[in-house]
C-alpha positions in Angstrom: -0.4 -0.1 0.2 3.2 2.4 0.9 4.6 2.1 -2.5 1.1 2.9 -4.7 1.0 5.7 -2.4 3.9 6.7 -3.5 4.1 6.7 -7.2 0.6 8.4 -6.7 2.6 11.2 -5.3 5.5 11.1 -7.5 2.4 10.8 -10.5 0.7 13.9 -9.2 4.2 15.8 -8.4 5.7 15.3 -12.2 1.8 16.4 -13.4 2.0 19.8 -11.1 5.3 20.8 -11.8 5.1 19.7 -15.5 2.0 22.3 -15.2 3.7 25.0 -14.3 6.5 24.8 -16.8 8.8 22.8 -14.6 9.5 25.7 -13.1 11.5 27.3 -15.7 8.6 28.6 -17.7 9.4 26.0 -20.0 6.0 25.0 -22.3 5.0 24.1 -25.6 4.0 27.1 -28.2 0.6 28.0 -28.8 1.4 30.5 -31.5 4.4 29.3 -33.4 4.1 25.8 -34.0 4.4 23.3 -37.4 3.4 20.2 -35.4 3.1 20.0 -31.4 5.1 23.5 -30.3 7.7 21.7 -28.9 10.5 23.9 -31.2 8.7 26.4 -31.0 8.6 26.4 -27.3 12.1 26.0 -26.6 13.2 28.9 -29.0 10.1 31.1 -26.9 12.7 29.3 -23.5 16.1 30.1 -25.2 14.9 33.8 -26.7 16.0 32.4 -30.1 14.3 32.3 -33.3 12.1 29.2 -34.1 13.6 28.2 -37.3 16.9 27.4 -35.4 15.6 25.1 -32.8 13.6 23.3 -36.2 17.2 23.6 -37.9 19.1 21.6 -35.0 16.2 19.3 -34.7 16.4 18.7 -38.4 20.7 18.2 -38.3 20.0 16.2 -35.5 17.6 13.1 -36.9 20.7 13.1 -39.7 23.4 12.5 -36.7 21.4 10.5 -34.5 18.6 9.2 -36.4 15.3 7.8 -35.6 16.1 8.8 -31.5 15.8 12.4 -32.1 11.8 11.5 -33.6 11.7 9.4 -30.5 12.9 12.6 -28.6 11.0 15.1 -30.0 7.4 12.6 -28.9 9.0 12.5 -25.7 8.9 16.2 -25.3 5.7 16.6 -26.5 4.3 14.5 -23.5 6.6 15.9 -21.0 6.4 19.5 -21.9 3.2 21.2 -21.4 1.2 23.7 -23.8 1.1 27.1 -22.5 -1.9 28.2 -20.7 -4.1 30.2 -23.3 -4.5 33.2 -20.8 -0.8 33.1 -19.0 1.6 35.8 -19.3 5.2 35.3 -19.1 7.0 35.1 -15.9 9.4 38.0 -16.2 12.4 39.0 -14.3 15.0 42.0 -14.4 17.6 42.0 -16.7 20.6 43.9 -15.6 22.6 44.1 -18.8 19.8 45.8 -20.7 17.7 47.4 -17.7 14.6 46.2 -18.7 12.5 43.1 -17.4 12.3 40.7 -20.1 10.6 36.8 -20.5 12.5 34.5 -17.5 14.6 32.1 -19.0 15.7 29.1 -18.6 19.6 29.0 -19.0 19.9 32.8 -18.0 22.0 33.1 -14.8 23.0 36.1 -13.3 26.2 37.7 -12.6 28.1 36.8 -9.1 27.5 38.5 -6.0 31.3 40.2 -6.1 30.3 41.5 -9.9 26.8 43.0 -9.2 28.3 44.7 -6.0 31.2 45.8 -8.8 29.2 47.2 -11.1 26.7 48.7 -8.7 29.6 50.4 -6.8 30.6 51.9 -10.5 27.4 53.2 -11.0 27.6 54.7 -8.0 30.8 57.0 -8.7 29.5 57.5 -12.2 26.6 59.5 -9.9 29.0 60.8 -7.3 31.2 62.6 -10.2 28.1 63.7 -12.2 26.6 65.6 -9.2 30.5 66.9 -8.1 30.5 68.3 -11.8 26.4 69.9 -11.0 28.0 71.4 -8.0 31.3 72.8 -9.2 29.3 74.2 -11.5 26.3 75.7 -9.8 29.1 77.4 -7.2 30.8 78.5 -10.0 31.4 82.6 -11.2 30.7 81.4 -14.9 26.8 80.3 -12.8 26.8 83.4 -11.7 27.2 85.0 -14.5 25.2 83.2 -16.8 22.5 84.2 -14.0 22.6 87.5 -14.4 22.8 87.5 -18.0 19.5 85.6 -18.1 18.0 88.0 -15.8 18.9 91.0 -18.1 17.1 89.4 -21.0 13.9 89.5 -19.5 
């Protein structure tokens, strides 16, 4: 009885993780598909053009033969279809300074590298503020302010 219960829990865990995109936002594509959407979904996940993934699949057919077809069929059953009205999981991309779709193989830089980059940004901001302060407290600023007042 205990063995049957464990296999049932494993099956439920498998179904739940599949439904959640394996916690990596990995789904078969609904919009960009030729057969079942596996290549389109992998392309969305890796943020590449779908034709590249399809070309790699076709090339794998010549290298490993029928095994690539078996793997495609296996992926069709293991990767769930993207839910109809689901939005993409987003994460902040520090390189581009914007939010982008969460992808499987994207790892952030190490903590020391991020701290170094943050320190550089703060130093640049302090230098800009220093130059603004230097101008505002200079005689040139006072002279420009007097010229502006004379124009009015």
